[in-house]
N, C-alpha and C positions, 0 to 999 in steps of 0.2 A: 504493501500500500504505500502510495508517495506522500511525501510530507506536504502540508497545505501550510501556504505562508500565512502567518497570523495577522489579523487585522488590528489595528489601535486606533480608537476613536475618542477624540477628547471634547468632552463635555464641559469640563472645567475651565470655563475661560478665564485667562489670566488676570483679566482686567476686572472681572467680576469676583473672583477668588480675592483680589486685592480689596474691592470694596466691602467684600464679606468678612475679611479679617479686621478691616477698621470698623465696621458696625459691631462687631465680637468685641473689639478692644475696648472702644467707647461704653458700650454697654456693661460689660463685665468688670473691666477695671475701674471704672467711673461709679461703681455702686459699693455698698458694703455689705456683706465681706465681698471682697475682690475675688474675681475667678475669672479662667480663661477656658473655652471649650477645648475638650482634649484633640480634637481634630487637627490643630496647629502644632501639635508635638510631631506630628509624622510627615515632617518634610524627609528629604532622602538620608539626612544625618538620623533623624529621628527613627525612620523605618530601618536603619542599619543598626541602630541602639537597641530597638524593640526586638529585633532579630537576634541580636547577642543575648538580650535577657531571657529568650524563649530557652536558651541552651544552659542558663545558669542551675546550680544544684537546688537551690533553695526555690526556684520557680517551678512548682509542680503542674500547674495548669496544662502547660502544651504538652507534656510529655505523657501526662496522664490522658488527655483527649486522645493522642496518637494512639496510646494503648487501646481506647475503646475503639477507634477507626480500625486498628490493625486486627481486633478480635471480630469486630461486627459489621464491617465495610459490605461483605456479601449479603448480610441480613438486611441492612439498611437499602441497598440496591433493589433486593428482592421484595421489599415491603412498598416500593413505590413504582410508577410508572414513567418516571421522567425521561425525556430524551435531551435535555438540556439542563446543564448546571450552570447556576450563576452564583459567584462567589462574591460576597459583601466583604470590604476591607480586606482583599485578598492578599496583600503584601507578596512573598515570595510563593503562595500557594503549595509550601512544602508538606503540610499534613494533608491537603487537599487531593495529594496524588495518591494516598491510599484508597480516596473514594473513587477517584478517576480511575485507578487500576482495577477495581472492583466493577464499575460501568464499562471498561473496557473488556471484561473476561465476560460480561453480560451480553455485549455485541448491539447494546442499545443507544450508547452515547452519540450524539451527531455533533454536539456543539458544547464549548465550555466559554464562559464570559465571566472572566476575572474583573473586578470593579476595585480601584483603589485611588487614592488622592495623589500619590507617588509617582509621577510618570516615568521616571527613572527605574524604580524597582519594577514597575509593571511591565516596561518593554522588555526588559531582561528576562522577566519569569515568561511572559508571553512566548518569546524565541525558545527559551527552555522547553515549555510545554509543548510546542508545535514540532520540537525535536523528539520529544518522549512519546509522543501520540501520534504517528502518521495516520492521515486521513480525518484527524480531528480537527474542525475549526474552530479555531481561537480567535475570539472575537473580545478582545481585550477593551474596556472603557475607563478612561481616567475620568472621574467624577467622585462626587460627594454623595454617600447613600443617603444621607438626609434630605437630599435635595432633588435626586435624579431618578428615583425607583421608577417614576412613569415615562422615563426615557430609556429604561433598557429594552436589549433585544426581546421579542416576544414571540419567536418563532420555537415551535415544538412546545411539549409539554414541561414545563419549568420546575427545577428543584431549586429554591433559593438557599444556599448554604449561608450562613452567619455563624461562623466558628469562634472558638478563642475566648468565649464569653465577654466578647465586645458590647454586647448589649448592655452589660454590667456598667459600661463607661457613661450611660446616659441616667440622668437624675428622672427621677419617678414620673414627673410629668412629660418629660422628654420621651422617656420608654414608651408611655402609654400613646403619646401621639405618633411615634414611629412605627410601632406595632400595627396602629390603624390605618396608617399610611402604606404599610407593607400589605396588610390583609386586603386594602383596597386594590392594591396593584397587581394582586394574584387572581387568575379566572379560577372559577370554581373547579374543584379537582387538581389543582396545582398544589405544590407542595414547599415546606419551609424545613429545614434542618438545623436546628439551633442548639449551639454549645453553651452549656451554663454552669458556671464555678458554684459549688454548693456550699452553704453555711457549714464552718468546721470551727475547730478551737482557734481562738484569737492568735494565740502565740504563733503557730503554724502560718497565718494569715500575714502577719506584721513580718514575719522572716522573709515570707516569699517577695514582699516588696521593699525591703531594705537588706538586701544582698550585702555581702561582706566585701565584693569587690568593687561595689558602689556604681555599677552601671545603671541600676534603676533612677539612683540620684541624678546621674549625667542625662538620663532621657528625661526627666523632669524638668531639670535645669535647663536643658535645650529650649523649652517653651520661651523663655526671656531672650534666649540668643536670635530664635527666630523673630521676634519684635524689632530686636537690635537690626538685625540685617533687614527686614522687610518694610520698617517703618522708621528707619533711622533712629530708634530710641536708645537711650544712653544707660539703661540698666547695668548696674555692676553684678554680673551674674553669680561673682563669687563673694558677694556681700549677703548672701542668704545661706541658711542652713536648711537642710532637707528635712521636713517633718512628715512621715507616714502614720497616720492615727487610724485605729480600727472604731467606727461608730456602731457601737452596740445597738441603738434603737433602730437606725436605718438599717444595718448589717450590711455595712460597706465598708471598704477600706478608702481612705480620704486621703490623697497624697497632695502635699503642699510644699510651698517655699515660704519660709518664715525670715523675714529681715532681721540681720543681726546688728544693723547699724543704720542712722536715719539715711534716707536716700531721697534726694529730690529728682524725679525721673521724667526727663521731657521726649513725648512721643510725637515728634513733628508730623509725621505721617498721618497720625490720627487726631491731629490738633488737640493734644491731650497734655495735661501736667500733673504728675501726682506728687505728693509728700506722704513717703512711707516712713514709719515709727518704728522703732525697735520692737521686735515682737509682733508686727503686724504680718499677716500671711495672705500669699495666693494661693488660693485654691485651683490647683491645676488639674487635677483627674481624680476620677472616682471609681471604684470598682466594686460594684454590688455583688453581693453572694445570695443566693437563690434557695428557696424551699420549692419542692417540686408542685406541692398543691397551689402556691401562689403563683408561680409562673405558669402554670396551667389555667388559672383562672384568668389572666392576663391575656393570655393566647386565645381563650374562648371568648373576652370580649371584643376582640379583633377579629373575629369570624374564622378562627383557625381551631380546629378540633385536633388534639393530641392523639396519634395514631399508636405510636410505639415509642417507648424510653429505653435508652442503653445507658448503664453506669459501670464504674470500676469495682472491683471487689469491694473497695473501702468507701464507696459512695462518696468520692471526694468531688466527682465531675458527673455531668450527665449531658447525654446527647438526644434531643427530642426531635421526633419526626411529627409533624404537624400538617395537616390538609385544609385547604381552603374550603369550606362548605359551601 
């Protein structure tokens, strides 16, 4: 079977992306408490750092999800009738290859649509996937899955894969809005494959986000470096300490940067000036942990019925297959 040249569509207009960044910065950093949407972590450097995080000994979610896919990929493929796989926030699509291998064995898969904001990472991954799966149409999309669900390719019966518990990076109201939009974007009978990290001992969770090598800290700190580069801000990135916290009430990790010295920060590209006091925090990313009954209820509210669930032996992580009613 001959190799099919991958196609890369760019939906994330650079001018619009810049406008979106300015809007997010004005809204998030101009308010109290100050926060930034985590999507701005994932420039090319942020994507590289996150890929490194997934290989750290403390960071169990990636290897646990991979183990579930290794054990159950054929079962997942057998439980649905998809011919197109769409992966949101695909990155390098490393774990997803286990799923694609199972689809390849089934002979059903016609196309794969990886979606990511990092064009460089996506182009490299698309080339590697086209080489690995001759005959598979790889139609990569440079886009923001919170904005472009309605513009994704619709050919074939789709399985939308949203792995890595990325859903946990959304605040509750954002998550409900996203799941509603996702449900609306699927046709009746189409599928969602959702990876979710489950609630567990707080010490394990904190360790997973405060690794000994400091990679996660550099990943979170990259957020202010993005603003320095893109908006000519003058944050002193080294003037913050890294503060990963477990929020027991909301059952989520809360990753913050805490000012260790006063900073007057000018952000010319957003026409914004901040006075940060010692101890003031920037909320950069959250990672919600889930209980199966609660996430099942949220999916049901979005018109998605849980069909099957697979977990690891220790119930650390789950992969949920849901179908649009």
